[in-house]
C-alpha positions in Angstrom: 238.0 120.3 -31.9 236.1 119.2 -28.7 234.5 121.3 -26.0 235.7 120.8 -22.6 233.8 122.3 -19.2 235.0 122.4 -15.7 232.5 122.9 -13.0 233.5 123.8 -9.5 230.8 123.5 -6.8 231.4 126.2 -4.0 229.3 126.9 -0.9 228.7 130.4 -0.9 227.6 132.5 2.4 225.6 135.7 2.6 226.0 138.1 5.4 225.7 141.8 6.2 228.9 143.6 5.0 230.9 144.8 8.1 234.0 145.3 6.3 235.6 148.9 6.8 235.0 149.8 3.1 231.2 148.9 3.2 228.7 151.2 2.5 226.7 152.5 5.5 223.4 151.4 6.5 220.8 154.0 5.9 217.3 154.6 7.2 214.3 156.4 5.6 210.6 156.6 6.2 207.8 156.7 3.8 204.3 158.1 4.3 201.8 155.3 3.0 199.2 157.9 2.5 200.9 160.0 0.0 204.2 158.2 -0.9 206.5 161.0 0.1 209.9 159.8 1.7 212.4 161.2 3.9 216.0 161.5 2.8 218.1 158.5 3.5 220.3 159.1 6.7 222.8 157.0 8.6 221.0 158.4 11.8 217.6 156.8 12.3 216.6 159.8 14.4 216.7 161.9 11.3 213.9 159.8 9.8 211.9 159.8 12.9 212.1 163.7 13.1 210.8 163.9 9.3 207.6 161.7 10.4 206.8 164.1 13.0 207.2 166.9 10.9 205.3 165.3 8.3 202.4 164.5 10.6 202.5 168.2 11.9 201.9 169.4 8.3 199.4 166.5 7.4 197.4 165.6 10.6 195.5 162.7 8.9 198.6 160.9 7.9 199.3 158.3 10.6 200.9 155.3 8.7 204.7 154.9 7.5 206.9 152.6 6.2 210.5 152.0 7.4 213.0 151.7 4.4 216.7 150.3 5.5 219.2 150.0 3.1 222.0 147.6 4.6 224.9 146.5 2.5 225.4 142.6 2.1 228.2 140.6 0.8 228.3 137.2 -0.6 231.7 135.1 -0.3 232.8 131.6 -0.5 235.3 129.7 1.4 238.2 128.2 -0.7 
C-alpha cells in the first residue's frame, strides 16, 4: 500500500467582512490607569460618553485605549 498526497496552492485574500451576515464592528474604550473597560457598542459615541463619565468619577485618569473589534474574512478565488 502506498501513500499519495495532492497539494493544491491557492492565493488567499484577507479583507474586512462586509457580507450581510457579518458580525458588527464594535467599539469600546479602556482606561489605561485602572484597566476598566466600557461595554462594547456598535455606536462609537457610547464609548466616548463612557470615557467622559469615567473622567468625571476619576479626575486623575487621563489616558485611554480604543478597542475596535472588526470582523474579517479570508477567501480564495477558484
